[in-house]
Phi, psi and omega in degrees: 000127184266137177263110178293120182263121176268125185305144181304334180297320176304322178299315184292327179292322180301315193289312178300321175291325172300317175300316180293320179299318187293317186289328177287329172293315184301315183298320187294319190292315183293320182295320185293309178303322180295313180298322180275005177280112183221163181227126179251124181225163177252135165260141183232143178209148177209155185202143170279126188234143193256124172308133177241011181209134177217167177203157173209156187237144169238144174233117188272139178225123168236141183234138175199150172293334182259120178292326175295319176297317176293332177283319181302308183300317181293319180301311176300313183296319180303314175301324175291325178297313189297320180300315174299324182291321178298306178311313184295349171113012182271149184276151173310328188275353175253023175238126184231120180269109182284176179289143182284150180240138187239136186218123177262110182267121186260160174278167177247146175281188181292350182260358176091008184263154183282144180251179174274356186270130177296132171269298177196167170266136173243122180248140176229145184235108181269139177235125180252137174238111180235133190211148170279350182270079184293337175285328179291316180296321179296321182275340188248341190296321181297329182297342177290343177293336178298336185289343179298330184285347174260017179082010176278135172274097186236141174240129182244111178282146175303151177294153160249132179248134188234162174246112184288326181260049185296327175295322178295315175307308182303310177297321178301304184295329176300316184296316185290316180295311180305317179298314185301316175304316183290324178297316175299319181293309178309323177296315185293318176296319182289325183295333182264002179087010183243196182209157187267151169257220180279168185275128179279314173200170188209130176230126177276131174282187180284135179281121181243137174232115189238167172287150185306133181062029177260141174261020180292131177214157182215149171303331187265352191093160182232128173231102184283142180237003185268338186252147176282318168274129179225161181248109184263146180208141177215152172241137178235145173247126180240139183244121186241140163299132185250123176259000000 
């Protein structure tokens, strides 16, 4: 068996090529590592906001064996409620009288099953009060329960309070949260001897509107309707290039 002897010059060429290949691969690795160096932070912002719109509903209910009598009584009581609403300070354009609902209630047999025999008619009349005067709503809605003392069967639902310029509030908080995240990223980078570059990606979290001092959160967002003063909060996730 013959052993082929490679000239020494070829060994040098092989070594040089290997070194060039290694240097090329290493440079690409460093470039990739540099490009992949990133810093992810969360920005947070919250603010107290005041509801500028509110509403509440009252529902009148009348029952009678005679439909005509029930209808007449309901109309009289509706007029009483409307008069009280106007006396409370609400404007006519803030009052909506909904459609009357009629329910035919039948008697039950000894087994508790419905029969075909009429027991009575039940008529109900919903009335909605919606106003920008949230303080008036808050102070007056409970007074409609006084109509119970006059023999009216009335249900007064708790008010709901809304933010009409919700989009503007959301955009303002989004800007604040983004600035907060940027400040955090810059501080972290400077503390480690680096600096942040361009923004690689941004992801907005769920917009939460809760009652004051509430810890309620939801993956789908919370929108509190029970409080005039609310707490709005938002979180953003930001990823920056790290230099």
